[in-house]
KEVO-824876 format. One line per field, with one value per residue (C-alpha): residue number from 1; x, y, z. Coordinates in Angstrom, 2 decimals, padded with zeros to 5 digits. Each point is the difference from the previous one (the first is absolute). Last residue first. Example, Ala and Ser with C-alpha at 12.3 -4.5 7.8 and 13.67 -1.06 7.14 Angstrom:
% residues 2
n c(2|1)
px c(013.67|-001.37)
py c(-001.06|-003.44)
pz c(007.14|000.66)
***
This chain:
% residues 420
n c(420|419|418|417|416|415|414|413|412|411|410|409|408|407|406|405|404|403|402|401|400|399|398|397|396|395|394|393|392|391|390|389|388|387|386|385|384|383|382|381|380|379|378|377|376|375|374|373|372|371|370|369|368|367|366|365|364|363|362|361|360|359|358|357|356|355|354|353|352|351|350|349|348|347|346|345|344|343|342|341|340|339|338|337|336|335|334|333|332|331|330|329|328|327|326|325|324|323|322|321|320|319|318|317|316|315|314|313|312|311|310|309|308|307|306|305|304|303|302|301|300|299|298|297|296|295|294|293|292|291|290|289|288|287|286|285|284|283|282|281|280|279|278|277|276|275|274|273|272|271|270|269|268|267|266|265|264|263|262|261|260|259|258|257|256|255|254|253|252|251|250|249|248|247|246|245|244|243|242|241|240|239|238|237|236|235|234|233|232|231|230|229|228|227|226|225|224|223|222|221|220|219|218|217|216|215|214|213|212|211|210|209|208|207|206|205|204|203|202|201|200|199|198|197|196|195|194|193|192|191|190|189|188|187|186|185|184|183|182|181|180|179|178|177|176|175|174|173|172|171|170|169|168|167|166|165|164|163|162|161|160|159|158|157|156|155|154|153|152|151|150|149|148|147|146|145|144|143|142|141|140|139|138|137|136|135|134|133|132|131|130|129|128|127|126|125|124|123|122|121|120|119|118|117|116|115|114|113|112|111|110|109|108|107|106|105|104|103|102|101|100|99|98|97|96|95|94|93|92|91|90|89|88|87|86|85|84|83|82|81|80|79|78|77|76|75|74|73|72|71|70|69|68|67|66|65|64|63|62|61|60|59|58|57|56|55|54|53|52|51|50|49|48|47|46|45|44|43|42|41|40|39|38|37|36|35|34|33|32|31|30|29|28|27|26|25|24|23|22|21|20|19|18|17|16|15|14|13|12|11|10|9|8|7|6|5|4|3|2|1)
px c(050.16|-003.51|-002.63|-002.33|-001.42|001.85|-000.25|-000.90|001.06|003.54|-001.13|-002.83|002.67|002.24|-002.76|-000.83|003.43|000.12|-003.00|-000.66|-002.34|002.27|000.76|000.90|002.07|001.90|000.48|001.83|-001.11|002.53|000.03|002.12|-001.26|000.48|-000.16|002.44|-001.36|001.00|003.56|000.94|-003.13|-001.69|002.52|-000.17|-000.52|-001.60|-003.50|000.71|001.53|-001.28|001.88|-000.50|-000.52|000.23|-001.25|-002.50|000.33|-002.70|-000.87|-003.09|-000.25|003.59|001.94|-002.98|001.30|-000.90|001.55|001.46|000.92|002.32|-000.09|-000.40|002.05|-001.47|-000.69|002.28|-001.87|-002.48|-001.17|000.13|-000.82|-002.73|-000.33|003.58|000.30|002.43|-001.80|-003.41|001.69|001.94|-003.01|-002.22|002.65|001.00|-003.44|-000.18|003.04|000.50|-001.01|000.57|003.43|-001.89|-002.04|-002.21|-000.89|-000.57|-001.96|-000.68|-002.18|001.39|-002.12|-002.31|-002.14|003.02|-002.28|003.06|-000.01|003.60|002.65|001.46|003.36|001.88|003.86|002.16|003.52|001.51|-001.91|-003.73|-000.43|-003.65|-000.50|-002.44|-002.77|001.25|-001.94|-002.35|-002.99|000.84|000.36|-001.82|-003.23|002.27|002.22|-003.07|-000.55|003.77|000.00|-003.13|001.72|003.04|-002.24|001.09|002.01|001.27|-001.94|001.42|000.25|-001.77|-001.65|-001.11|-000.50|-001.80|-000.81|-002.92|-002.88|-003.44|-001.87|-001.49|003.50|001.38|-002.85|000.55|003.63|-001.09|-002.27|002.92|002.20|-002.84|000.14|003.88|000.05|-002.54|002.55|002.32|002.70|000.04|-000.57|-000.66|-000.57|-001.49|000.24|-001.71|001.26|-002.10|-001.82|003.37|000.22|-000.28|001.36|-002.34|001.63|-003.43|-000.71|003.02|001.64|000.61|-000.64|-003.48|-001.61|001.38|-002.42|001.34|001.26|000.63|000.63|-001.17|001.85|-001.78|002.13|-001.81|001.61|003.30|000.75|003.07|002.96|002.72|003.40|002.50|003.59|002.69|002.12|-002.53|000.43|-001.87|-002.21|001.12|-002.85|-000.71|-003.39|-002.49|-002.86|-003.50|-002.98|-003.35|-000.37|002.12|003.58|002.57|003.27|001.75|-001.07|000.79|003.51|000.98|-001.28|002.13|003.02|001.25|003.60|000.24|-003.65|000.65|-002.80|-001.34|-003.26|001.11|003.42|002.11|-002.55|001.16|-002.28|000.11|-003.84|-001.28|-001.80|-001.98|-002.25|-002.98|001.88|000.71|-003.40|-001.42|-001.64|002.34|002.75|003.32|002.66|003.32|000.81|003.60|001.32|003.82|002.34|000.83|-003.70|-002.43|-003.67|-003.20|-003.48|-002.37|-003.18|000.08|-001.09|-003.12|-000.61|-001.99|000.21|001.73|003.47|000.24|-001.66|002.98|002.54|-001.49|-000.25|003.64|001.19|-001.43|001.30|003.49|000.14|003.36|001.13|001.11|-000.95|003.03|002.43|003.49|-000.13|001.61|-003.45|-001.48|002.22|-000.15|-003.84|000.36|002.46|-002.34|-002.96|002.14|001.02|-003.75|-000.70|002.66|-002.22|002.54|-000.61|002.35|002.78|000.25|003.68|000.95|002.96|-001.26|-002.92|001.45|003.31|-001.86|-001.92|003.25|001.70|-002.86|000.12|003.61|-000.31|-002.68|002.43|-001.03|002.82|-001.60|-002.70|-003.38|-002.07|-003.41|-003.39|002.35|-000.44|-000.88|002.69|-000.06|-003.65|000.26|003.20|-001.92|-002.96|002.15|002.27|-002.00|001.95|003.22|-000.74|000.82|003.31|000.99|-000.75|001.83|003.02|-000.02|-000.19|002.94|002.14|-000.60|000.93|003.04|001.10|-000.77|002.25|002.77|-000.21|000.05|002.96|001.88|-000.68|001.29|003.26|000.38|-000.59|002.52|002.55|001.60)
py c(046.03|-001.67|002.12|001.52|-000.56|-002.98|-001.51|-003.44|-000.06|-001.19|-002.66|-001.29|-000.40|-001.90|-002.34|-000.58|-001.11|-002.01|-002.16|-002.57|-003.13|-002.03|-002.38|002.86|001.73|-003.30|-000.18|003.24|003.60|002.52|003.76|002.61|003.53|002.59|-003.16|-000.62|-000.20|-002.66|-001.53|001.92|-000.54|002.95|002.59|002.97|003.09|002.29|-000.61|-003.69|-001.80|-002.79|-001.82|-000.23|-002.22|-003.52|-002.48|-002.34|-001.67|-001.68|-002.94|-001.11|002.28|000.95|002.18|001.69|002.40|000.01|003.03|-000.23|002.89|-000.51|000.73|-003.38|000.87|-002.33|002.42|000.47|-000.96|001.67|003.65|002.66|003.43|002.12|003.34|000.87|000.67|-002.83|-002.38|000.60|-000.69|-003.22|-001.36|000.52|-001.19|-002.90|-001.28|000.40|-002.52|-001.82|-000.52|-003.55|000.68|002.21|003.21|001.90|003.59|002.46|003.14|003.07|002.19|003.67|000.50|-002.84|001.23|000.03|-000.94|001.23|-002.09|-000.92|-000.42|-002.95|001.31|-001.37|-000.11|-000.34|001.16|-002.99|-002.45|-000.78|001.34|000.17|002.37|-000.40|002.20|003.30|002.81|001.50|000.63|-000.24|-003.15|-002.15|-001.23|-000.17|-002.97|-001.98|000.92|-000.33|-003.56|-001.04|001.30|-002.22|-003.11|-003.14|-000.12|-002.73|000.98|-002.24|002.80|003.07|001.12|003.50|001.26|003.34|002.55|002.40|-002.50|001.60|-003.14|001.79|001.25|-003.65|-001.53|002.87|-001.10|-003.66|001.06|001.71|-003.09|-002.01|002.23|000.09|-003.95|-000.68|-000.49|-002.05|001.14|-002.84|-000.66|003.27|-000.23|003.25|000.75|003.00|001.57|002.45|-002.80|-001.82|-003.44|-002.77|-003.08|-003.07|-002.89|-001.81|000.28|-002.14|000.43|003.68|003.20|-001.29|001.77|003.16|000.00|002.56|-002.53|000.75|-001.96|-003.50|-002.48|-002.39|-003.15|-003.30|-002.77|-002.07|-002.16|000.89|-002.36|001.69|-001.79|002.07|000.41|-000.11|002.79|002.60|003.71|000.80|-002.68|-002.69|-001.46|-003.28|000.26|-002.92|000.70|-001.36|-000.34|001.18|002.77|-000.41|001.17|002.84|-000.85|-001.36|002.93|002.48|-001.41|000.01|003.51|001.19|-001.52|-003.65|-001.05|-000.76|-000.89|-003.48|-002.51|-002.54|002.08|003.45|000.27|002.82|002.47|002.77|001.43|003.69|000.68|-002.89|-003.35|-001.25|-002.41|002.39|002.94|-002.31|-001.44|003.70|002.41|002.73|-000.45|-001.44|002.44|000.54|-003.65|-000.45|-002.00|000.38|001.81|002.61|000.75|-000.95|000.42|-001.74|001.05|-002.30|-001.80|-003.70|-000.41|000.17|003.52|003.09|002.69|000.88|-000.01|-003.95|-000.68|001.89|-001.82|-003.37|000.70|001.38|-003.10|-002.38|002.28|000.92|002.67|001.71|001.86|003.25|-000.07|-001.87|002.46|-001.10|001.19|-003.45|-001.48|001.78|-001.34|-003.41|-000.04|001.00|-002.65|-002.61|001.22|-000.51|-003.49|-000.65|000.98|-002.72|-002.73|-002.52|-003.76|-000.30|002.09|-003.15|-000.52|003.69|000.28|001.56|002.05|000.98|000.82|001.98|002.10|000.70|001.14|002.16|001.48|000.58|001.91|002.38|002.75|003.13|002.44|002.58|000.44|-000.95|002.92|000.12|-001.80|-002.57|-000.86|-003.56|-002.25|-001.78|-000.91|-001.01|-001.97|-001.88|-000.64|-001.32|-002.34|-003.06|-001.72|002.10|002.40|003.15|-001.53|-001.05|003.35|001.79|-002.25|000.67|003.70|-000.08|-002.15|002.41|002.95|-001.62|-001.00|003.73|001.39|-002.18|000.95|003.92|-000.74|-001.82|002.79|002.61|-001.86|-000.33|003.90|000.76|-002.15|-003.20)
pz c(-001.68|000.32|-001.62|002.38|003.50|000.94|003.47|-000.63|-003.56|000.49|002.51|-002.30|-002.86|002.46|000.84|-003.53|-000.72|003.45|-001.37|002.69|-000.70|002.24|-002.81|-002.38|002.63|000.51|-003.94|000.01|-000.89|-000.50|000.86|-001.88|000.68|-002.93|-002.44|-002.78|-003.30|-002.54|-000.84|-003.05|-002.02|001.99|-001.53|002.14|-002.12|002.62|-001.68|000.28|-002.96|-002.16|-002.49|-003.87|-003.03|001.74|-002.86|-000.08|-003.68|-001.81|-002.06|-001.91|-003.02|000.20|002.53|001.67|002.76|003.77|001.66|003.53|002.26|003.00|003.53|001.80|003.18|002.60|002.80|003.12|003.20|002.19|000.35|-002.65|000.98|-002.00|-001.83|000.15|-003.63|-000.74|002.29|-001.60|-003.55|001.28|001.50|-003.03|-002.52|002.29|000.24|-003.88|-000.33|003.29|003.63|000.90|001.56|002.60|000.16|002.34|-000.88|002.83|-000.28|002.21|-002.49|-000.41|-003.17|-000.89|-003.11|-002.42|-003.08|-001.89|-003.29|000.96|-002.56|-002.10|-001.41|-003.03|-000.23|-002.92|000.82|-001.84|002.32|-000.15|003.68|001.11|002.57|002.85|001.92|-001.33|001.58|-002.73|002.24|003.63|001.68|002.62|-002.10|-003.11|001.28|-000.36|-003.63|-000.83|001.64|-001.98|-003.27|000.57|000.01|002.00|003.39|002.11|003.12|002.62|002.37|-001.28|003.07|000.05|003.54|000.27|002.60|000.25|000.46|000.26|-001.32|-003.15|-000.90|000.35|-002.08|-002.60|-000.14|-000.53|-002.84|-001.68|000.45|-001.57|-003.03|-000.32|000.33|-002.84|-002.69|002.32|002.37|002.63|003.63|001.60|003.72|001.48|003.74|001.09|003.30|002.31|001.82|001.30|-001.75|002.52|-001.67|000.02|001.77|000.65|-003.70|-000.83|-003.44|000.76|-002.05|-001.04|003.00|-001.26|-003.10|-002.58|-002.52|-003.70|-003.22|000.40|-002.30|-002.21|-000.45|-001.09|001.83|000.37|002.99|001.50|001.47|001.86|000.51|002.03|-000.67|003.04|001.05|001.08|000.38|-003.11|-001.18|-002.73|-001.80|-001.51|-001.79|-000.54|-002.36|000.25|-002.34|001.12|-002.31|-003.23|-000.05|000.85|001.85|-003.29|-002.36|002.74|000.64|-003.74|-000.25|002.88|-001.96|001.18|000.00|003.68|000.38|001.07|-001.12|002.32|000.70|-000.42|001.51|001.49|000.58|002.25|002.64|000.21|000.44|002.03|-001.05|002.98|-001.89|000.59|-001.88|-003.08|-000.15|-000.24|002.44|-000.56|-002.61|000.87|-000.38|-001.94|000.06|-001.26|-002.99|000.44|-002.34|002.76|000.15|-002.57|000.46|001.20|000.68|001.84|-000.37|-000.40|-003.44|-002.21|-001.74|000.30|-002.65|-003.27|001.10|000.32|-003.47|-001.81|002.15|-001.03|-003.51|-000.13|001.82|-002.54|-003.03|001.12|002.59|000.30|003.09|001.64|003.61|001.42|-001.70|-000.73|-003.79|-000.80|000.73|-002.87|-002.44|001.42|-000.22|-003.73|-000.76|001.68|-001.96|-003.12|000.97|000.76|-003.60|-001.05|001.43|001.35|-000.50|-002.93|001.82|002.63|-000.31|-000.39|-002.55|-003.14|001.06|003.16|-001.58|-002.49|002.43|002.00|-003.09|-000.76|003.46|-000.21|-003.49|001.23|000.85|001.75|000.31|-002.09|002.34|-001.56|-001.29|001.64|-001.18|-001.46|-003.90|-000.04|-000.75|003.30|-000.39|-003.59|000.58|002.86|-002.29|-002.75|002.42|-000.10|-002.85|-000.94|-002.73|001.80|000.97|-003.44|-001.48|002.84|-000.43|-003.78|000.61|002.58|-002.21|-002.79|002.20|001.20|-003.66|-001.04|002.89|-001.05|-003.58|001.02|002.12|-002.74|-002.30|002.28|000.58|-003.88|-000.48|002.93|-001.92|001.78)
***
């Protein structure tokens, strides 16, 4: 066979393959119910797709579902699109990167605007299990006996095995006065517990400096030495830095020269509040936290330099419920030797999420960076390890004892400057 003939056959074969592809694409685009999906998938991506990306298996799966699924006439094709997007994000193996279809998007938008009705606790994902970061102060969850670290294995009668954090939030929240039953597994216990909680309007206090409230029983009031100021910070809200400043003024007016900052069960909040509070203890320009976006892209949040407490003996109390902005503040002051951490290892919620609109009524919450302490410790990699590990058990709680606070007072008892 001549070279020219071989070349002609090759060109002809390529033409037939191209024709089959064009016809197949035309048929695919005109299949009923697929035009919207084709439009989405054929949009020019914001960043170039890797050369190895092949959409053919997706289209084959779509066609098989369209042709073979027994109940396809009852399925909304748009929900299939939403399912595909959810699956895409789930493949990233990050519990905080999720897709919000219309109903969930509306609920999430409302939840970040102010007070809400629910049980009052922060939850996250640990080892693919829905885990309670912290019950919030003065809420139904705290009153029901929920503890940081409890694992939620059922909500009402439904297993949480395949739940995302947002799925769990959606099922736990509800109108005031209604009840939800949580089946939880507590650290150190073999058998699960059932805890029923009545939902209420959740308004979380920010700060407490009243030492009479450190125990549940007024008769067991903890005796705080006159030179130690105890400040409990429950959340990092927009007003936290202002209330923190007022508390520091109260400390100065009272003549106390030593500080215990209690961040236990503080699930975090606004990054800016953590930076502003850290600025009372750091010089201007010192790094409070690094945001690592990957590919050598790091952004630094620095102290404003209020730094009015030089050589202040200080202890920070932490536990599994200390997360996010709590870990930023505690990590910075630990790195610079400003304070010692006492308690349990923190939760390890050290990632940055951004909420991005996808369509007019859907959105994606996506992890865009991770937080590093000034010395470069990755908060997400297991949390912060305290300088002095002290655990609180249920017997301590029943006896109104606080061994973590007791250890902090012991460390500060004879301190005349920074604890080394």
